[in-house]
N, C-alpha and C positions, 0 to 999 in steps of 0.2 A: 617604559623600559621592562622588559621581562626579567624575573628573576636572574642575577649572574650567576653565583654558586654560592654555597655555604663553605667558607673556609676559615682556616687559623689565622693566625697573626703572620706578618711576613718579616722575618729578620732580616737584615742588612748584608745580606751576600748578595752576588752577581745574580744567580738563577731567579732566586724570588723576588729580588728586586725589580727585574724585567718584568716578570709576572705581575706584580702591582703596578708597574707603569701601562703593562697591556690593557690592565681591569680598567685603570684611570682612564685610559684612550678610550677603550670601549664605552665607558660612562658617559664620558664628556661628548662622544659623536651621538649618541641616543638622547641625551638631555637638549642638546643643542638642536637635533632635528625636531624634538616637541616645542621647543621654546621658538623656534622658525617658524613651526606651524600656527602657534598661538598669536604671534606676531603677526603673519600673514592673514589671520582672520580676525584682526581686532576691531575692524567695522562691523562685524556682525554681533549680534546681542550675545553674549558669553552665557551659556546656560549654568549660572550658578544656584547657589543655594536659595537665592533668593527670587531670581526671575522664575523658578521653578513652580513658587507659590503665587505668582503676582495673578491678580483677578479671581483668586480664590477666598472663601470663608475660611478663617483658620481657627482652630482650637490649638493651645499649647499644652501638651502633656508635662506636667512638672511645675509646680507652684514655687519652687524653692529658689534658691540663687542663680542657678543656670537656666531656670524657666524666665528669670527677670532679665537676664544677659541676652537670650535670644529675643525676648520680645523689643527691648531697647535697640538691637541690630537691625530688627526687621522694620520697625517704625521710624528708625531715622535712615532709611535706605528706600523710601518709596512707598512701603505697604502701610496702607491707611488704618489706623486704630480702629476705624469701623468694619474693618476686614476681619480682624481679630475679635472674635466673639466670646471669648472667654478661655480659662483655664480648666485643666482636668488633672485630678492629684486623688491617688487612693485614699489619702488622710484627710480629705475635704469634710467639712462638716457644714451644718446649714449657715447660711448668711456668710461663709467665709468669702472674701473676695482681694484682688490684687490689681492694681492701677485701674481702682473702679469697675471692674469687671468679676463677674461671678466665677467662684473656684467651684467645681462641681465633682463628684465621683464619676467615673466614666459610664458606668452603670444607671445612673440618675436617669428617672424617665421623664425629667423635664427635656431631656434632649432625645426627641423623636427620632425615630428610624430613618425618617425623610430626610432629616438635617444630617444624620450619622452618614448617610450614604453619599452626601455632598461635599462635607466639609474635609479639608485637608489637616490631619492631625500632623504634628511636629513634636516629636519626643525629644523632650529638653531636661533629659537627668543625666548628670556627668557619670556615666557606667559603661561597661564595655559593649562592643556592638551585639556581641551574643545576647548581652541580656536585653540589650534594646530591641532586638528581633523578638525576643519571648514576648515583651511588652506588646510588640506590634501585632504577633498573632492573637494574643488574648482581645485586643482591641478589634481587630477582625472579626472575631467570635462574636463581639456585643456588635457589630453592624456597622463598625468604621471602615469603610473600602479604601481610602486613601491614607497610608500611614508612612512618614518618611523621617530620619534621623535630623535631629538639630544639628548634628555635627556638619552637615551638608552647608547650612548657615554660617555656621563657625569659619570653615575653612574659606568662606567668600572673603576673609580679610588678610593681609598680608601682615597686619599686626593683630594681635590676638584680644578680640573683644573690644576693638577700636572701631567705632563705626564710621570713622572718617576714613578707613583706608580700604574701601571695596575694591578688589581687583580688577572685577570687570569694568570700574568706571575709572581706570586710571592705565597709563602707558607703564606699568610695573615692570611688565617682562621685557619690554625693549629696553627701558633703561638700565635694567640690571643683568641682563643675558650674559654679558662676560664675567661679571663676577661670580654668578650662579655656575657656570662653566669651570671657570678657574676652582670654585670650591671643592670640586671632587678631589683634588691634589692632596686634600690636608689629610684624608682619612688612611688610617693605616692597615686595615684589613678589608677582606672582601665583604664581610655583612655590613660595615660600615659606608662602604660605597654603594652597596644595594639600598641601605634605610636611605642614605641622601638623596639618590637619585629618586626612588619610590616616592620619596617626602615630596618633592617639588613635583613630580608627575601626579600624586593625588590633588594638589592644589592648582595645577594647570586643567585639570579635567573636573575638578569637583567630585572626585569619586572617592569616599572614604573606604572602599574596599582596598586600595591599592597600597595603604601604608602597611611597614613590616613592624612587625609585634614580637617582642624579646619574652621568651618563656622560661630561658634557661636559668634564671636567677632573678634576685627581687631588685628593683630600682636602688641604685648608689651602692649596692652591694655586689661589683661584679668580680669575677674571678681576674688572676692574672692573665694575660699582660695588660688588661684594661687597667687594673690597679697594682700597685708594687710594693706600697710602704704600709699599709694596714690602717688601721682605725684607732690606735693607740691614742692619739692628741687629735681629737676632732672638732672642727668648726661646722656649725649647723647656721648656715643664714637661711632664714625662713624656716623657722623650727616649727610653725604652726601650734599645734598643742601638745608636741613630743612625739608625733608617729614616728620620724625617722629614726629617733633616740629608741624609741621602743623595739623597732626592728633590730637597730644595731646590737641592742643586750641579748636580744633572741638568738642573734645570728653567731656573735662575737664574744657574748658576755661581758663583763665589767672592763671599762676604758680606765686610761690613766688621767685622761683630762678632757673635759667637754666645754666648748664655749657656745652659747645657744644665743640667737638674736632673734627677737620677734616683735614687731612694732605694733601689729594690732593688739588694742586693749583686751578685747574678751579672749583672742587666743592667748596671749601671755598670762593672763589669771589662770586659763587651764594648764600651761605650760609648766608654772610655778606650782601648782597644786601637784601635779604628776611629780617634779622632782623632788618636792619637800617629802612625798610619800614615800619616794623610792631611792631617796639620795644614796644610801648605804649599797644599793645594789648597782649603781650606775657608773661610778667613777670615782677615784680618789678626790678628784678637783670637779667642781660643776660651777661654770661661771654663768650666769643670766644676765643678759642685757635685753630690757623694755625698749628697743629702738631697731632703725633700719642700718644698712650698711650702704656707704655712698663713697665715693672719690674725695670727699673732706668734710670737714666737722662742719653740718649746716642744719637747719631746722627746714622741712618740705610738708607740702599739703598732701594730705593720706586719706585715700577712702576706706573708712573704719568700719564699713558695714557690710563686706562683701566676704567676711570668713576667710576660707583658705585662699578665696583670690583677691583677697584686698591689697592695694595697689597705691603707688605714687601717683597723684592726680592735681593737675592745676584747680580743679573743682572738687578736691577734698574736702572733707567735712571736718578733721581734725589737723592738727600741726604735730609732727612728730622729729624726736631729735634724729639725724643719722650720724653714723661716725663712720671713718675708714679703718679696715681692720688693721693695718700697720700702726696706727695709734692707740686703738683700744686694745691691742693683744700684742704689744711689745714683749718680746721674749717668749711667747708661747709656744712657738717654734712648732707649727702642726705638720702631722702626717699626712691629714686628709682635710680638703674644704669642699663642703656641698654647698650650692648656692641654687634656692628656686626663690626669686625675688620679683617676681611678676614682670618681668621686662627691664628691670634695673641690674641686670647681671654685667653688663659693661662696665658702668659707673662703679659698682660693686667690686670688680675684678682692679681696677684702677687704682681703687683705697687699698689693695693688699699686693701692689706691685712688687713692693720690697721683699716682702715674705715669700713671694712666689718665686722671684729671682734668686733668693739667697738660699732659702731650703727645699724648693723643687717638689713640694709635696703633692701627691696625688689631687687631681681636681675633678670633681662630678658636677658640671655647671649645666642648668637648664637652659636649652636653646630655641624652645618651641613657641615662646611668646611673640617673636617677630623671625618672618622667614629671613632677614639679612643677617641673622644671629648665627645662623649655619655657618657663613663664610665669615663674619667679622670676629667672632669669638676666638676661632681658633688662631684667624690672623694674628690677633692682637696678643694673645699667649706666646705664640712663635717668636715673635719680635724681642719679648723677654727672655725666654728659655728655649733655643733652636733644638735642645736634646729633647724636647717633649715629643710624644708619639701619640695622635689622636684617634679616639674611636667614637662610634654614635649608634646609641642603641634606644629605643623607643619602648614604652611601658603603657601607654594609653590607647584609647580609640583614636583613629582621625589624625595620628601625629604627634596627640597631646603627649606629655610626660618624656619628652624626648631629652635625652641627656648626652652631653659631649663629656668623656671621658678623657684625661690625659696624665699620662704616667712617664716618668723615665725609667727605662727598662734596668739601668744600674741603681741598686738600692741605696748605694753610697752616695748619689748625689741629691 
């Protein structure tokens, strides 16, 4: 779908409500046409980010966490490990290896020009597309002729980083067509509708250029009407090393109360150190929880080795304690809840149902970990609080870091 309009929030008067209905109808027609086209061509081999590199020798640029993820996604979906001949990394040193393969600097003379001309380089660093394009330009100066973004591989899956959910090997579009089309109805401004439609268009065509990127404000700190009640009593689920709190303090200054949840051991260690060093400047009260958030009190397996992308996993290397917010923070009375919990957002929200229903705090919930979250999460919240109005903004490349905001325009609610 082409960009609709850049518009403002649409209050509930008859003229603007009619405008919103018209925009939603246009969006639904557009996305339905694209879905019908995808379903109608399902017998063809869909050109996703994996099929585009099949039969080629591959070098993965980036030997960090994201490079590991791309390697796993490729090798679990038909790309032979023999076809991946190694990794490139500007920080590589002699004898560095990953998955028993060499990690070399891009200019390493052990990679001859003849090989650079034939190999497919996949940039697997979690940065903006503009930064990836600069890397691609430098690599081409070094003789690497074919360079593409690793985001093409990542958006070949309807669940982020799950190698068992490749779209082109499923009937995902057919099964979810009605839900995707209906999902247009949740969003309350033109920018959100546009973001939603272009997100699905990006996945349908495996086109990293399609996604809408927000530049007007920082992630989680959106202006009204996306937020309404402020950050005085702030819950951060997936607090990482304190990155969101640092942004909060820079933008809004000292808070009244902070409650920070982070289950990854190494992340929590950095978070705790940051809080202890800066506690007087952060809030009158800071509560630290070395655990995950869920819909009940339970211990779950957790992948503790993925840094910022650490997530619940049946094959996880550690067991962590998880708690529902309603139990852990009884009486906290939040004004704002942020969740970026690597796909566990639905369960985490269910564990906060009572405080959401009773207090109607502003919500900033990551929805990019699974395509179904784009309609399932607003649907869930609306069942509890019909007064919420929903907005959608994307802050990362290729649809990553997409946040659903929910707020009630009446601050007394």
